[in-house]
C-alpha positions in Angstrom: -0.1 0.0 0.1 3.0 2.3 0.7 4.1 1.5 -2.4 1.1 2.8 -4.5 0.8 5.7 -2.4 4.8 6.4 -3.5 4.0 5.8 -7.0 1.1 8.4 -7.0 2.8 10.9 -4.8 5.7 10.8 -6.8 4.4 11.6 -9.7 5.0 8.8 -11.7 0.9 8.2 -12.7 1.3 10.5 -15.7 4.3 8.9 -17.1 2.5 5.7 -17.1 -0.6 7.5 -18.5 1.5 9.1 -21.4 3.5 5.9 -22.4 0.1 3.8 -22.2 -1.5 6.7 -24.4 1.6 6.5 -26.7 2.0 3.0 -27.6 -2.2 2.9 -28.0 -1.3 5.4 -30.7 1.4 3.5 -32.1 -0.8 0.6 -32.0 -3.4 2.3 -34.0 -1.3 4.6 -36.5 0.9 1.6 -37.2 -1.1 -0.3 -40.0 -1.2 3.3 -41.8 2.6 3.7 -41.9 3.5 0.2 -43.0 0.6 -0.1 -45.9 3.3 0.1 -48.5 5.3 -2.5 -47.1 2.0 -4.7 -47.3 1.2 -3.6 -51.4 4.7 -4.0 -52.0 4.2 -7.9 -50.5 1.1 -7.9 -52.5 3.1 -7.0 -56.2 5.5 -9.4 -55.4 3.1 -12.2 -55.1 1.1 -10.9 -57.9 4.3 -10.8 -60.3 5.2 -14.0 -58.9 1.9 -15.7 -59.9 1.6 -13.9 -63.1 5.3 -15.3 -63.8 4.3 -19.0 -62.6 1.1 -18.5 -64.8 3.5 -17.5 -68.1 5.6 -20.4 -67.2 2.8 -23.0 -67.2 1.1 -21.1 -70.5 4.4 -21.4 -72.1 4.9 -24.8 -71.4 1.7 -25.9 -72.8 2.0 -23.9 -76.1 5.6 -25.8 -76.1 4.0 -29.0 -75.8 1.1 -28.0 -78.7 3.5 -26.6 -80.8 5.5 -30.1 -80.7 2.2 -32.1 -81.3 1.3 -29.9 -84.2 4.5 -30.3 -85.9 4.3 -34.3 -85.2 1.1 -34.0 -86.2 1.9 -32.2 -89.7 5.2 -34.1 -90.2 2.8 -37.1 -90.5 0.0 -36.1 -92.4 2.9 -34.9 -95.0 4.4 -38.5 -94.4 0.9 -39.8 -95.8 0.5 -37.5 -98.6 4.2 -38.4 -99.6 3.0 -42.5 -99.6 -0.5 -41.8 -101.6 1.5 -39.5 -103.9 4.2 -42.5 -104.4 6.8 -43.5 -107.6 4.2 -44.7 -109.9 1.4 -42.4 -109.5 4.4 -39.7 -110.1 5.5 -41.7 -113.6 1.4 -42.2 -114.7 1.5 -38.6 -113.8 4.2 -37.6 -116.0 3.2 -39.8 -118.5 -0.1 -37.9 -118.6 1.2 -35.2 -118.9 3.1 -36.0 -122.2 -0.4 -36.4 -123.8 -2.1 -32.8 -122.4 -4.1 -34.8 -119.6 -3.4 -32.1 -117.0 -5.4 -29.7 -119.5 -8.6 -32.2 -118.7 -8.9 -32.4 -115.4 -11.1 -30.7 -114.4 -12.6 -28.6 -111.1 -15.6 -31.8 -110.8 -12.7 -34.1 -111.0 -10.4 -32.7 -108.8 -13.5 -32.3 -106.3 -14.0 -36.2 -106.3 -10.9 -37.0 -105.9 -10.2 -34.4 -103.2 -13.5 -36.3 -101.3 -11.7 -39.2 -101.7 -8.5 -37.6 -99.9 -6.3 -37.4 -103.0 -5.3 -33.6 -103.3 -2.6 -33.0 -105.3 -2.4 -32.1 -108.9 -0.6 -35.5 -109.7 -3.8 -37.5 -108.5 -6.2 -36.1 -110.9 -3.6 -36.9 -114.0 -2.8 -40.1 -112.6 -6.7 -41.2 -112.5 -7.0 -39.7 -116.3 -3.9 -41.6 -117.5 -5.3 -44.9 -115.5 -8.4 -44.4 -117.1 -7.2 -44.3 -120.7 -5.2 -47.4 -120.1 -7.9 -49.3 -118.3 -10.4 -48.4 -121.3 -7.4 -49.5 -123.8 -6.8 -53.0 -121.8 -10.4 -54.1 -120.7 -11.4 -54.9 -124.3 -9.0 -57.7 -124.5 -10.2 -58.9 -121.1 -13.8 -58.6 -122.6 -12.4 -60.6 -125.5 -10.8 -63.4 -123.4 -13.9 -63.5 -120.7 -15.9 -64.0 -123.6 -14.2 -66.9 -125.2 -13.7 -68.7 -121.5 -17.4 -68.8 -120.4 -19.0 -69.1 -124.2 -19.0 -72.2 -126.3 -17.3 -71.3 -129.8 -18.9 -67.5 -130.1 -19.4 -65.6 -132.8 -17.8 -62.6 -134.1 -20.6 -60.2 -132.9 -20.0 -61.6 -129.3 -16.5 -61.5 -129.4 -17.4 -57.5 -130.6 -20.0 -57.3 -127.9 -17.4 -58.8 -125.1 -15.0 -56.3 -126.4 -17.1 -52.8 -126.1 -18.3 -54.0 -122.7 -15.2 -54.2 -121.3 -14.3 -51.0 -122.8 -17.2 -49.6 -121.0 -16.3 -51.4 -118.3 -12.7 -50.1 -117.9 -13.5 -46.2 -118.5 -15.8 -46.2 -115.7 -13.9 -48.4 -113.5 -11.8 -45.9 -112.0 -14.6 -43.4 -111.5 -16.5 -46.5 -109.7 -13.1 -47.1 -107.4 -13.1 -43.1 -106.3 -16.3 -42.7 -105.8 -16.6 -46.0 -103.3 -13.4 -44.8 -101.5 -14.8 -41.1 -101.0 -18.3 -42.4 -99.6 -16.1 -44.9 -97.0 -14.5 -41.8 -96.3 -17.4 -39.6 -95.8 -19.1 -42.2 -93.6 -16.1 -42.7 -91.4 -16.2 -38.1 -90.8 -20.2 -38.2 -90.4 -19.5 -41.3 -87.8 -17.4 -39.0 -85.8 -18.3 -35.2 -86.4 -20.8 -35.1 -83.9 -18.1 -36.3 -81.5 -15.8 -33.8 -82.3 -18.3 -31.0 -82.3 -18.8 -32.2 -78.8 -15.1 -31.2 -78.1 -15.5 -28.3 -80.1 -18.1 -26.5 -77.9 -15.9 -27.8 -74.6 -13.3 -26.2 -76.1 -14.8 -23.3 -76.8 -16.6 -22.6 -73.9 -13.3 -22.9 -71.6 -12.0 -19.9 -73.6 -10.2 -20.9 -76.5 -10.3 -19.3 -79.7 -12.0 -21.2 -82.7 -8.4 -21.8 -84.5 -7.1 -22.8 -81.0 -10.4 -25.1 -80.3 -10.1 -26.8 -84.2 -6.1 -27.3 -83.3 -7.0 -29.3 -80.2 -9.8 -31.2 -81.7 -7.7 -32.1 -84.1 -4.9 -33.7 -81.6 -7.3 -35.1 -79.9 -9.0 -37.0 -82.6 -5.5 -38.3 -84.0 -6.0 -41.7 -83.0 -9.7 -42.2 -83.0 -10.5 -40.4 -86.2 -7.5 -39.8 -88.4 -9.7 -38.7 -91.5 -11.6 -36.1 -89.6 -8.4 -35.5 -87.7 -6.5 -34.5 -91.1 -9.4 -32.3 -92.2 -9.5 -30.7 -88.7 -5.6 -29.8 -89.2 -6.0 -28.7 -92.7 -8.8 -26.1 -91.6 -7.0 -24.5 -88.8 -4.3 -24.3 -91.2 -6.2 -22.3 -93.7 -7.8 -20.4 -90.6 -4.5 -19.0 -89.8 -3.3 -18.1 -93.2 -6.4 -17.1 -95.0 -7.5 -13.5 -94.5 -11.3 -14.5 -95.5 -12.4 -17.1 -92.6 -15.5 -17.9 -94.8 -13.2 -19.3 -97.7 -11.3 -21.6 -95.3 -14.9 -23.0 -93.9 -16.4 -23.1 -97.3 -13.4 -25.2 -98.6 -13.5 -27.5 -95.1 -17.1 -28.6 -96.5 -16.0 -28.7 -100.7 -13.1 -31.3 -99.1 -15.9 -33.3 -97.5 -18.9 -32.9 -99.4 -20.9 -33.9 -96.7 -24.6 -31.6 -96.2 -24.3 -31.7 -92.3 -20.6 -30.3 -92.7 -21.6 -27.8 -95.5 -24.7 -27.1 -92.8 -21.8 -26.7 -89.8 -19.7 -24.5 -92.4 -22.8 -21.7 -92.6 -23.5 -21.5 -89.1 -20.0 -20.6 -88.2 -20.1 -17.9 -91.4 -23.6 -16.6 -90.2 -22.6 -16.5 -86.4 -19.9 -14.9 -87.0 -21.3 -12.5 -89.6 -24.1 -11.4 -87.4 -22.5 -11.6 -84.6 -24.4 -14.3 -83.2 -22.7 -16.6 -80.1 -20.8 -19.5 -82.0 -21.4 -21.3 -78.8 -24.9 -21.8 -79.3 -24.8 -22.1 -82.9 -22.4 -25.2 -82.3 -24.5 -26.9 -79.6 -27.6 -26.4 -81.9 -25.6 -28.1 -84.4 -24.5 -31.0 -82.1 -28.0 -31.4 -81.4 -29.2 -31.9 -85.0 -26.4 -34.1 -85.6 -27.1 -36.6 -82.8 -30.8 -36.6 -83.8 -29.6 -37.3 -87.1 -27.2 -40.1 -86.4 -29.8 -41.8 -84.2 -32.2 -41.7 -86.7 -30.0 -42.9 -89.5 -29.1 -46.1 -87.0 -33.0 -46.4 -86.7 -33.5 -46.2 -90.4 -30.9 -49.5 -90.8 -32.7 -51.3 -88.0 -35.9 -51.0 -89.4 -34.9 -51.7 -93.2 -33.0 -55.0 -91.7 -36.1 -57.4 -92.0 -36.3 -56.5 -95.4 -33.3 -57.0 -96.4 -32.7 -60.4 -94.4 -35.9 -61.5 -96.7 -34.2 -62.1 -99.5 -31.4 -64.4 -97.9 -34.0 -66.2 -95.8 -35.9 -67.5 -99.1 -33.1 -68.7 -100.8 -30.7 -70.0 -98.4 -33.0 -70.9 -95.5 -36.7 -72.0 -96.9 -35.2 -74.8 -99.6 -33.3 -76.5 -96.8 -36.8 -76.3 -94.1 -38.7 -77.8 -97.5 -36.1 -80.5 -97.8 -36.3 -81.8 -94.4 -40.4 -81.2 -94.1 -41.1 -83.6 -97.6 -37.9 -85.8 -97.1 -39.6 -88.2 -94.9 -42.9 -88.1 -97.1 -41.5 -88.7 -100.2 -39.6 -91.9 -99.2 -43.1 -93.5 -98.0 -44.3 -92.7 -101.4 -41.3 -94.3 -103.2 -41.6 -97.3 -101.2 -44.9 -97.7 -103.0 -43.8 -97.6 -106.1 
């Protein structure tokens, strides 16, 4: 008690109060004076985050460029494989006969839809058609003598003419079958590719980057569609008019659904509407169309099985049913 009295009477109480007031003021005002350090630390952390994002972005872009370069190399090797030495020789022989002037745009379109895009392919096709038209009459003459006993002169002439006509149309038939198989493969995989494209666009990618990404994803599952998307992405980068790139994409594929897709993208970009919404509508239509085609095939299956059943199954059934009664009938004679 005496210590408290000495403390109060000795004048230490005002000093203590002053120290407490000073400590409180420093505590309250310290954040305002140290704010610059906090901002500096925030700037440092933000810069580190930006550097980390930039590093990861560069890493992803480098990996994407490496994959794209590898894909281009494989496509170039594939085109080089298609343009073999025999094709080059046939094209060179066709140029000597000026067949390159006969390579019309319609013929190039058919060959392009079959996957043959080089100029040598068109000239080689014309040369093959000329050679088959010349050689197949001899085959028709031989087949006529093989299947007809002592054929007449008219029969030999008919067989040779038929062989020539068949040889003229044979290359076109083969190209058409190849183009049809290729279009069926593209049409089968295109709805899935469109779903991937929607995911890429929804994540914030541009249309060019989304198409390149989809091409990489379809490399194994759909190589034909992957090749077409890769060409489309390259044309979008190098052709100023984007409409030309999408029209070329539809021109190479030759499919109505691809044509609708190209027109949808062109109209969306021309009128400023949402490409994502247009892609969603197109994807729904393609899925419904694929389901309808599958249902039509399933519904036509019974009709297609009627003829094989009538030819192969009914004779066997009749033989099994009628053989025992016929044996009993023959026993009485």
